[in-house]
BAVO-941695 format. One record per residue: x, y, z of N, C-alpha, C in turn; residue in one letter; residue number from 1. Coordinates in steps of 0.001 Angstrom, whole numbers, plus 500000, padded with zeros to 6 digits. Example, Ala and Ser with C-alpha at 12.3 -4.5 7.8 and 13.67 -1.06 7.14 Angstrom:
2
PT n.c1 n.c2 n.c3 ca.c1 ca.c2 ca.c3 c.c1 c.c2 c.c3 type seq
PT 513190 494310 507800 512300 495500 507800 513200 496700 507800 a 1;
PT 512850 497750 507080 513670 498940 507140 512900 500030 507870 s 2;
END
This chain:
82
PT n.c1 n.c2 n.c3 ca.c1 ca.c2 ca.c3 c.c1 c.c2 c.c3 type seq
PT 359283 737520 825244 360399 738308 824680 360622 739377 825639 m 1;
PT 361904 739678 825958 362273 740738 826672 363142 741731 825844 k 2;
PT 363133 743026 826349 364057 743919 825826 364324 744993 826833 r 3;
PT 365436 745572 826652 365940 746635 827558 365130 747901 827123 v 4;
PT 364406 748283 828216 363662 749743 828039 364593 750746 828629 k 5;
PT 365217 750694 829421 366158 751783 830068 367447 751063 830682 a 6;
PT 368492 751639 830644 369711 751132 831274 370718 752237 831608 a 7;
PT 371299 752098 832834 372369 752946 833154 373341 752086 834131 c 8;
PT 374501 752732 834418 375322 751920 835283 375892 752852 836365 i 9;
PT 375979 752453 837546 376391 753376 838619 377890 752726 839063 i 10;
PT 378856 753590 838841 380332 753118 839101 381104 753999 840303 q 11;
PT 381903 753335 840994 382674 754046 841953 384060 753924 841407 t 12;
PT 384555 755162 841094 386039 755074 840437 386925 755631 841379 l 13;
PT 388161 755181 841604 389301 755641 842298 390347 756233 841289 v 14;
PT 390691 757492 841425 391670 758074 840682 392828 758390 841586 f 15;
PT 393893 757572 841425 395083 757505 842303 396392 757427 841323 a 16;
PT 397409 757694 842156 398756 757557 841455 399553 756551 842102 q 17;
PT 400488 756137 841675 401318 755005 842103 401981 755757 843385 k 18;
PT 402127 755053 844415 402647 755767 845550 404317 755872 845527 p 19;
PT 404853 755119 844745 406334 755046 844742 406815 756050 843761 d 20;
PT 405908 757258 843210 406480 758173 842513 407150 759328 843277 l 21;
PT 406828 759359 844638 407475 760473 845286 406767 761819 845442 g 22;
PT 405726 761880 844926 404995 763231 844953 404330 763537 846230 f 23;
PT 404342 764878 846509 403627 765265 847699 401982 765189 847455 d 24;
PT 401450 765345 848560 399824 765191 848362 399215 766132 847441 r 25;
PT 399794 767416 847319 399117 768501 846722 399307 768235 845138 d 26;
PT 400531 767636 844800 400846 767392 843421 399893 766066 842889 h 27;
PT 399769 765025 843919 398918 763920 843552 397632 764438 843415 v 28;
PT 397061 765226 844276 395740 765798 844129 395477 766358 842770 l 29;
PT 396384 767264 842440 396368 767958 841066 396423 767006 839887 k 30;
PT 397248 765989 839937 397179 765084 838760 395857 764332 838567 l 31;
PT 395296 763998 839828 394008 763147 839928 392829 764060 839470 n 32;
PT 392956 765368 839820 391812 766346 839423 391961 766356 837879 q 33;
PT 393255 766545 837340 393425 766503 835877 392899 765286 835138 d 34;
PT 393105 764167 835781 392647 762882 835279 391188 762726 835250 e 35;
PT 390525 763369 836258 388914 763257 836396 388385 764300 835117 i 36;
PT 389010 765370 834919 388602 766447 833868 388796 765660 832482 e 37;
PT 389930 764915 832344 390123 764222 831131 389005 763180 830853 h 38;
PT 388544 762374 832025 387593 761366 831998 386303 762075 831621 y 39;
PT 386007 763149 832214 384739 763951 831903 384634 764459 830398 k 40;
PT 385906 764955 829901 385932 765391 828402 385665 764126 827617 r 41;
PT 386303 763087 827976 386077 761886 827080 384583 761437 826889 n 42;
PT 384038 761350 828108 382478 761122 828268 381710 762097 827249 l 43;
PT 382027 763445 827416 381389 764297 826694 381638 764161 825078 e 44;
PT 382965 763833 824699 383184 763622 823500 382557 762662 822917 r 45;
PT 382271 761352 823607 381548 760353 823043 380057 760433 823196 t 46;
PT 379644 761553 823767 378186 761903 823978 377565 760766 824925 k 47;
PT 378333 760374 825847 377669 759555 827063 377138 760204 827854 t 48;
PT 375833 760187 828232 375089 760973 829312 375734 760451 830629 k 49;
PT 376114 761332 831611 376612 761046 832748 376127 761977 833956 y 50;
PT 376442 761646 835190 376135 762412 836279 377017 762058 837369 q 51;
PT 377922 763154 837850 378668 762880 839033 377785 762945 840156 i 52;
PT 377667 761844 840912 376815 761882 842057 377507 762326 843375 m 53;
PT 379002 762069 843468 379664 762406 844668 381340 762378 844379 d 54;
PT 381982 763100 844938 383390 762922 844941 383899 763173 846328 t 55;
PT 384961 762540 846628 385774 762513 848056 387087 762404 847884 a 56;
PT 387749 763533 848388 389170 763374 848375 389842 762581 849595 e 57;
PT 390817 761885 849409 391235 760917 850278 392601 761376 851069 q 58;
PT 393062 761033 852048 394216 761602 852573 395482 761349 852080 e 59;
PT 395443 760389 851077 396723 760217 850145 396579 760991 848886 d 60;
PT 395568 761849 848584 395483 762657 847351 394619 761842 846428 g 61;
PT 394286 760672 846529 393485 759968 845615 391926 760592 845827 s 62;
PT 391189 760355 844626 389816 760746 844674 388940 759754 844346 i 63;
PT 387808 759490 845023 386690 758543 844736 385686 759248 844129 i 64;
PT 385172 758834 843040 384000 759507 842315 383024 758418 842063 v 65;
PT 381806 758847 842380 380652 758123 842216 379938 758659 841051 h 66;
PT 379713 757918 839985 379321 758598 838653 377986 757489 837988 v 67;
PT 377043 758077 837829 375933 757417 836986 375998 757864 835698 k 68;
PT 376117 756724 834741 376296 756920 833356 375676 756019 832426 k 69;
PT 375327 756520 831268 374762 755752 830091 375487 754354 829988 q 70;
PT 374670 753290 829883 375275 752145 829740 375698 751812 828236 y 71;
PT 374782 752048 827466 375175 752251 825846 374291 753026 825215 n 72;
PT 374442 753355 824146 373830 754465 823363 372367 754044 822669 d 73;
PT 372138 752628 822855 370865 752202 822468 369624 752290 823339 k 74;
PT 370015 752266 824684 368992 752243 825693 368687 753638 826171 a 75;
PT 367481 753824 826351 367021 755054 826865 367431 755323 828310 d 76;
PT 367894 756648 828851 368225 756706 830125 367688 757951 830694 v 77;
PT 366718 758458 830081 365846 759737 830368 365478 759464 831789 s 78;
PT 364882 758375 832306 364178 758150 833428 365328 758354 834625 e 79;
PT 366627 758168 834406 367727 758091 835219 368311 759555 835414 y 80;
PT 368047 760314 834402 368673 761632 834360 367604 762824 834451 f 81;
PT 366993 762856 835470 365946 763995 835422 366290 765249 835987 v 82;
END
C-alpha cells in the first residue's frame, strides 16, 4: 500500500495583460503587481502554505513568478518549507 507522506507543487506563473489594451509598460507592470498581491492574499486566505522562490519582470511589463506551494491540505509540507 502506498500513501502520500508529503507533497508540494512548484509552478511557474506568468502575470500578463492583453497586449491590445494599449497600456504603457509602467501601467501594465502596476496591474501585474496588483494581480500578484491578489494571488498571494488568496493563498493566505485559503491558508495555503507557499513560498515565492523568484520573480522576474519582463520587457513587456509581464512578471514571471516561481512559487512553491502546498498541493493540498491533507499532505504534510513541512519538509519543503524549512
